[in-house]
VOFI-958176 format. One line per 2 residues: their letters; for each residue x, y, z of N, C-alpha, C. Coordinates in nm, 3 decimals. Each point is the difference from the previous one (the first is absolute). Layout:
<rs>
A = X/Y/Z/X/Y/Z/X/Y/Z  ...
</rs>
This chain:
<rs>
MS = -9.845/-8.406/15.947/0.063/0.156/0.001/-0.054/-0.035/-0.199  -0.103/0.113/0.013/0.014/0.047/-0.124/0.064/0.125/-0.113
VS = 0.048/-0.099/-0.117/0.091/0.022/-0.077/-0.022/0.231/-0.081  -0.105/-0.048/0.033/-0.085/0.188/-0.049/-0.182/-0.065/-0.040
RL = -0.039/0.143/0.055/-0.118/0.003/0.048/-0.016/0.028/-0.154  0.031/0.013/-0.070/-0.126/0.015/-0.123/0.013/-0.129/-0.133
LD = 0.134/-0.066/0.071/-0.045/-0.189/-0.045/-0.051/-0.015/0.015  -0.050/-0.020/0.195/-0.085/-0.064/0.087/-0.170/0.054/-0.120
QL = -0.040/0.165/-0.029/-0.112/-0.043/-0.057/-0.030/-0.027/-0.102  0.125/0.016/-0.098/-0.045/-0.073/-0.140/-0.050/-0.082/0.037
AV = 0.083/-0.151/0.058/-0.042/-0.070/0.051/-0.108/-0.064/-0.021  -0.104/0.056/0.160/-0.094/0.040/0.028/-0.114/0.033/-0.132
QI = 0.019/0.045/-0.083/-0.069/0.048/-0.049/0.026/-0.073/-0.148  0.099/-0.040/-0.053/0.004/-0.117/-0.116/-0.071/-0.134/0.061
GV = -0.036/-0.030/0.181/-0.043/-0.131/0.052/-0.178/0.117/-0.008  -0.056/0.037/-0.043/-0.079/0.076/-0.012/-0.059/-0.050/-0.116
AL = 0.096/0.101/-0.097/-0.066/-0.041/-0.182/0.010/-0.120/-0.032  0.057/-0.069/0.054/0.069/-0.144/-0.067/-0.157/-0.104/0.045
SE = -0.023/0.073/0.204/-0.133/-0.079/0.060/-0.075/-0.021/-0.106  -0.068/0.155/-0.008/-0.101/0.010/-0.072/0.005/-0.035/-0.161
RS = 0.110/-0.098/-0.059/-0.005/-0.010/-0.106/0.003/-0.126/-0.035  -0.018/-0.081/0.120/0.098/-0.099/0.029/0.063/-0.073/-0.095
LM = 0.140/0.044/0.031/0.092/0.007/-0.128/0.151/-0.042/0.122  0.036/-0.059/-0.040/0.160/-0.075/0.093/0.125/0.107/-0.045
LT = 0.078/0.037/0.106/0.176/0.019/-0.059/0.087/-0.069/-0.017  0.075/-0.002/-0.031/0.095/-0.113/-0.034/0.136/0.127/-0.053
TA = 0.113/0.015/0.095/0.093/0.119/0.012/0.171/-0.107/-0.034  0.102/0.046/-0.115/0.083/-0.046/-0.020/0.084/0.118/0.025
ES = 0.091/-0.006/0.086/0.098/0.130/0.027/0.099/-0.069/-0.010  0.159/0.110/-0.029/0.104/0.018/0.041/0.098/0.084/0.094
CT = -0.017/0.117/-0.047/0.083/0.113/0.085/-0.046/0.018/0.090  -0.146/-0.028/0.079/-0.089/0.025/0.080/-0.004/-0.178/0.130
GG = 0.062/-0.068/-0.106/0.003/-0.119/0.148/-0.132/-0.061/0.078  -0.082/0.014/-0.117/-0.134/0.018/0.083/-0.050/0.089/0.147
LV = 0.039/0.105/-0.042/-0.069/0.132/0.036/-0.119/0.013/-0.003  -0.051/-0.041/-0.110/-0.189/0.047/-0.068/-0.078/-0.118/0.097
SA = 0.089/-0.182/-0.044/-0.077/-0.054/0.076/-0.031/0.005/0.151  0.115/0.030/0.029/-0.005/-0.015/0.189/-0.128/0.162/0.088
AI = 0.011/0.113/-0.111/-0.043/0.133/-0.005/-0.197/-0.094/-0.030  -0.013/-0.037/-0.070/-0.117/-0.066/-0.026/-0.013/-0.111/0.122
TD = 0.069/-0.109/0.022/0.011/-0.072/0.102/-0.036/0.035/0.133  0.070/0.119/0.011/-0.039/0.014/0.202/-0.179/0.071/-0.026
IA = -0.031/-0.011/-0.086/-0.167/0.075/-0.025/-0.054/-0.175/0.027  -0.124/0.025/0.119/-0.038/-0.145/0.049/-0.188/-0.005/-0.086
GS = 0.038/-0.130/-0.085/-0.094/-0.053/-0.127/0.072/0.051/-0.132  0.141/0.016/0.039/0.034/0.025/-0.206/-0.019/-0.132/-0.031
SG = -0.029/-0.120/0.150/0.014/-0.161/-0.161/-0.133/-0.002/-0.085  -0.108/0.072/0.016/-0.049/0.015/-0.086/-0.054/0.109/-0.063
WF = 0.148/0.009/-0.041/0.055/0.095/-0.142/0.161/0.005/-0.036  0.045/-0.083/0.057/0.170/0.034/-0.082/-0.003/-0.186/0.046
ER = -0.002/-0.026/-0.146/0.072/-0.184/-0.001/0.151/-0.026/0.036  0.086/0.088/-0.079/0.140/-0.030/0.049/0.067/0.132/-0.061
GF = 0.096/-0.045/0.066/0.200/0.074/-0.062/0.095/-0.049/-0.064  0.050/0.037/-0.051/0.165/-0.030/-0.064/0.068/0.080/0.002
VT = 0.097/-0.014/0.138/0.184/0.074/-0.044/0.025/-0.056/-0.052  -0.002/0.025/-0.147/0.139/-0.029/-0.079/0.071/0.148/-0.030
YS = 0.110/-0.046/0.128/0.117/0.120/-0.015/0.135/-0.079/-0.089  0.007/-0.094/0.017/0.091/-0.025/-0.115/-0.079/-0.034/-0.113
NE = 0.090/-0.030/-0.162/-0.076/0.008/-0.112/0.031/-0.163/0.018  0.067/-0.062/0.032/-0.047/-0.153/-0.005/-0.173/0.009/0.067
AK = -0.019/0.005/0.123/-0.123/0.003/-0.010/-0.133/0.111/-0.069  0.056/0.071/-0.050/-0.119/0.059/-0.066/-0.020/-0.131/-0.176
TT = 0.132/-0.086/-0.038/-0.038/-0.041/-0.059/-0.082/-0.145/0.110  0.060/-0.049/0.029/-0.068/-0.155/0.069/-0.140/0.058/0.031
MI = -0.018/0.070/0.140/-0.130/0.022/0.062/-0.114/0.005/-0.131  0.016/0.185/-0.069/-0.070/0.000/-0.063/0.018/-0.017/-0.108
GV = 0.119/-0.023/-0.099/-0.002/-0.003/-0.174/0.036/0.082/-0.054  0.027/0.141/0.071/0.115/0.004/-0.066/0.122/0.024/-0.137
PA = -0.078/-0.023/-0.086/0.139/-0.058/-0.094/0.127/0.072/0.014  0.130/-0.080/0.040/0.172/0.027/-0.013/-0.029/0.151/-0.062
KL = 0.019/-0.108/-0.152/-0.020/0.095/-0.113/-0.003/0.110/0.005  -0.124/0.029/0.048/-0.016/0.193/0.001/0.047/0.051/0.113
IR = 0.026/-0.067/0.134/0.120/0.030/0.081/0.154/0.028/-0.048  0.026/-0.056/-0.044/0.104/0.007/-0.132/-0.035/0.133/-0.053
DH = -0.121/0.007/-0.107/0.022/0.115/-0.092/-0.004/0.128/0.038  -0.080/-0.049/0.153/-0.048/0.189/0.038/0.043/0.036/0.075
GA = 0.037/-0.106/0.154/0.087/0.015/0.157/-0.155/0.017/0.039  0.031/-0.087/0.105/-0.062/-0.066/0.147/-0.117/0.188/0.008
VS = 0.087/0.097/-0.003/-0.105/0.124/0.004/-0.040/0.094/-0.118  -0.113/-0.076/-0.018/-0.046/0.042/-0.185/-0.138/0.003/0.041
EE = -0.083/0.041/-0.071/-0.150/0.027/0.018/-0.060/-0.140/-0.124  0.124/-0.040/-0.090/-0.051/-0.145/-0.052/-0.005/-0.104/0.068
VA = 0.117/0.006/0.128/0.016/-0.072/0.111/-0.151/-0.050/0.101  0.009/0.213/0.062/-0.179/0.014/0.051/-0.114/-0.090/-0.070
HA = 0.018/0.004/-0.087/-0.120/-0.072/-0.082/0.027/-0.102/0.033  0.076/-0.078/-0.063/-0.010/-0.180/0.009/-0.030/-0.005/0.109
MA = 0.090/0.091/0.153/-0.043/-0.030/0.166/-0.168/-0.016/-0.021  -0.043/0.110/-0.006/-0.173/0.004/0.039/-0.094/-0.154/-0.048
EG = 0.027/-0.006/-0.171/-0.032/-0.106/-0.067/0.001/-0.122/0.113  0.131/-0.044/-0.056/0.021/-0.097/0.101/-0.016/-0.031/0.090
AL = 0.010/0.070/0.109/-0.064/0.027/0.138/-0.167/-0.077/0.009  -0.059/0.043/-0.106/-0.133/0.036/0.000/0.009/-0.180/-0.094
LN = 0.065/-0.053/-0.104/-0.037/-0.170/-0.016/0.089/-0.050/0.085  0.083/0.013/0.122/-0.004/-0.039/0.104/-0.043/-0.039/0.106
SR = -0.099/0.085/0.028/-0.113/-0.011/0.121/-0.165/-0.026/-0.083  -0.089/0.055/0.140/-0.152/-0.007/-0.022/-0.102/0.111/-0.031
AQ = 0.180/0.074/-0.022/-0.087/0.185/0.058/-0.035/0.065/-0.158  -0.078/0.119/-0.030/-0.062/0.051/-0.104/0.105/0.163/-0.060
VS = 0.037/0.012/0.115/0.045/0.164/0.006/0.162/-0.104/0.057  0.108/0.140/-0.060/0.117/-0.018/0.061/0.124/0.120/-0.001
LS = 0.079/0.009/0.042/0.119/0.107/-0.023/0.092/-0.020/0.042  0.164/0.083/-0.057/0.087/-0.067/0.015/0.086/0.085/0.047
IT = 0.134/-0.003/0.040/0.108/0.119/0.024/0.108/-0.032/-0.019  0.110/0.072/-0.091/0.089/-0.038/-0.008/0.144/0.100/-0.005
GV = 0.025/-0.027/0.055/0.095/0.151/-0.030/0.142/-0.016/0.109  0.107/0.098/0.001/0.128/0.028/0.067/-0.073/0.106/0.151
AG = 0.035/-0.074/0.067/-0.054/0.030/0.176/0.124/0.070/0.001  0.096/-0.006/0.026/0.190/0.069/0.016/0.062/-0.063/0.125
PG = 0.040/0.063/0.056/0.100/0.122/-0.032/0.064/-0.067/-0.163  0.095/-0.058/0.019/0.041/-0.112/-0.133/-0.092/-0.021/-0.137
GG = 0.080/-0.082/-0.102/-0.106/-0.066/-0.081/-0.067/0.065/-0.131  0.030/0.102/-0.008/-0.041/0.167/-0.098/0.088/-0.031/-0.096
TA = -0.003/0.100/-0.074/0.067/0.005/-0.130/-0.037/0.145/-0.068  0.071/0.034/-0.094/-0.061/0.166/-0.040/-0.078/-0.056/-0.086
EK = -0.067/-0.100/-0.081/-0.102/-0.068/-0.042/-0.097/0.004/0.084  -0.001/-0.096/0.120/-0.076/-0.060/0.095/0.023/0.089/0.123
PV = -0.071/0.114/0.008/0.081/0.013/0.164/-0.056/-0.036/0.151  0.072/0.018/0.125/-0.087/-0.023/0.095/-0.108/0.107/0.021
GM = -0.132/-0.104/0.005/-0.151/0.085/-0.008/-0.061/-0.003/-0.094  0.048/-0.055/-0.116/-0.056/-0.053/-0.088/-0.050/-0.139/0.031
VC = -0.198/0.031/-0.043/-0.012/-0.172/0.050/-0.153/0.020/-0.092  -0.035/-0.055/-0.045/-0.046/-0.141/-0.134/-0.137/-0.005/0.055
FG = -0.086/-0.017/-0.039/-0.161/-0.022/0.032/-0.075/-0.083/-0.077  -0.060/-0.116/0.027/-0.149/-0.067/-0.047/-0.123/-0.016/0.057
WS = -0.084/0.059/-0.092/-0.116/-0.052/0.089/-0.141/-0.102/-0.134  0.024/-0.131/0.059/-0.145/-0.008/-0.121/-0.075/-0.097/0.079
NR = -0.164/0.048/-0.070/-0.152/-0.060/-0.017/-0.068/-0.146/-0.061  0.155/-0.071/-0.095/-0.031/-0.092/-0.023/-0.005/-0.027/-0.178
IT = -0.072/0.171/0.008/0.002/0.017/-0.130/0.060/0.127/-0.061  0.045/0.126/0.100/0.108/0.087/-0.057/0.102/-0.020/0.150
TL = 0.133/-0.002/-0.063/0.177/0.046/0.051/0.007/0.131/0.015  0.004/0.134/0.054/0.075/0.091/0.030/0.061/0.016/0.008
TQ = 0.121/0.104/-0.007/0.172/-0.046/0.012/-0.012/0.142/0.089  0.103/0.063/0.033/0.095/0.101/-0.002/0.109/-0.003/0.090
TQ = 0.038/0.131/-0.017/0.194/0.056/0.066/-0.008/0.125/0.064  0.030/-0.056/0.129/-0.007/0.086/0.102/0.165/0.022/0.032
RF = 0.033/0.239/0.057/0.129/-0.091/0.053/-0.029/0.096/0.157  0.044/-0.074/0.126/-0.019/0.056/0.095/0.102/0.041/0.099
RG = 0.008/0.070/0.140/0.132/0.074/0.009/-0.032/-0.074/0.151  0.186/0.022/0.022/-0.033/-0.038/0.202/0.099/-0.135/-0.019
DR = 0.030/-0.004/0.142/0.053/-0.145/0.059/-0.099/-0.144/-0.075  0.013/-0.086/0.040/-0.010/-0.160/-0.040/-0.135/0.023/0.043
AQ = 0.001/0.023/0.151/-0.153/-0.035/-0.003/-0.118/0.092/-0.033  0.075/0.108/-0.031/-0.135/0.136/-0.064/0.023/-0.016/-0.181
IR = 0.079/-0.064/-0.052/-0.071/-0.074/-0.122/-0.078/-0.107/0.006  0.047/-0.047/0.111/-0.101/-0.162/0.034/-0.082/0.056/-0.023
RQ = -0.040/0.074/0.105/-0.100/0.073/0.062/-0.105/0.037/-0.125  0.085/0.150/-0.039/-0.134/0.013/-0.124/0.032/-0.090/-0.081
AA = -0.014/-0.111/-0.055/0.017/-0.099/-0.153/-0.116/-0.049/0.100  -0.044/-0.051/0.087/-0.060/-0.073/0.046/-0.151/0.079/0.034
EH = -0.012/0.125/0.098/-0.077/0.076/-0.063/-0.065/0.044/-0.152  0.104/-0.011/-0.141/0.000/0.031/-0.100/-0.154/-0.123/-0.070
AL = 0.074/-0.104/0.068/-0.049/-0.164/-0.084/-0.153/0.007/0.083  -0.009/0.018/0.083/-0.137/0.044/0.062/-0.105/0.112/-0.061
RG = 0.056/0.106/0.006/-0.133/0.098/-0.120/0.058/-0.058/-0.106  0.075/-0.021/-0.070/-0.058/-0.108/-0.152/-0.066/0.011/-0.025
LL = -0.025/-0.161/0.104/-0.093/-0.108/0.053/-0.159/0.037/-0.005  -0.004/0.060/0.095/-0.074/0.091/-0.018/-0.102/0.095/-0.053
EL = 0.098/0.013/-0.079/-0.062/0.109/-0.124/-0.086/-0.112/-0.081  0.117/-0.175/-0.036/-0.078/-0.065/-0.116/-0.100/-0.037/0.058
IR = 0.016/-0.027/0.140/-0.122/-0.056/0.030/-0.141/0.093/0.009  0.000/0.144/0.011/-0.078/0.063/0.014/-0.055/0.012/-0.120
NE = 0.100/-0.020/-0.155/-0.040/0.015/-0.095/-0.040/-0.112/-0.139  -0.018/-0.095/0.143/-0.044/-0.110/-0.120/-0.151/-0.062/0.025
A = -0.097/0.111/0.165/-0.120/-0.009/0.058/-0.109/0.062/-0.151
</rs>
């Protein structure tokens, strides 16, 4: 059963856009725990444009799997645009893909602080030339925050891909 019809629709649009440009995608997900990768791999034929997904939930996974410097995490926190930037670039460096997206945030219900509240999510999108980052704040329960983050990540990726043409 689909988590979100919009998520499914966005994943299909991403697949079309990537296929038209002969590009491969990689993902680095933290708070979404592979939700984006699952939406993508639900699509038959996605192996033609989805290279791999990294679920880097722990700080150690971010460091060992995709090369996010531990010092960067210590200095800025795992939920930061700096780490989202490093995750997006690290996913590319550790794959054969040409575009990436990254997601790191606080999905809740616990774990939030005054500075980084529940619902704060940082994103990164990279095409090996440019890496863009953004922070959003979502409302809702854990499942709603994760779904909104996955949808936002795919919308941002679609924009990056379409602007590349």
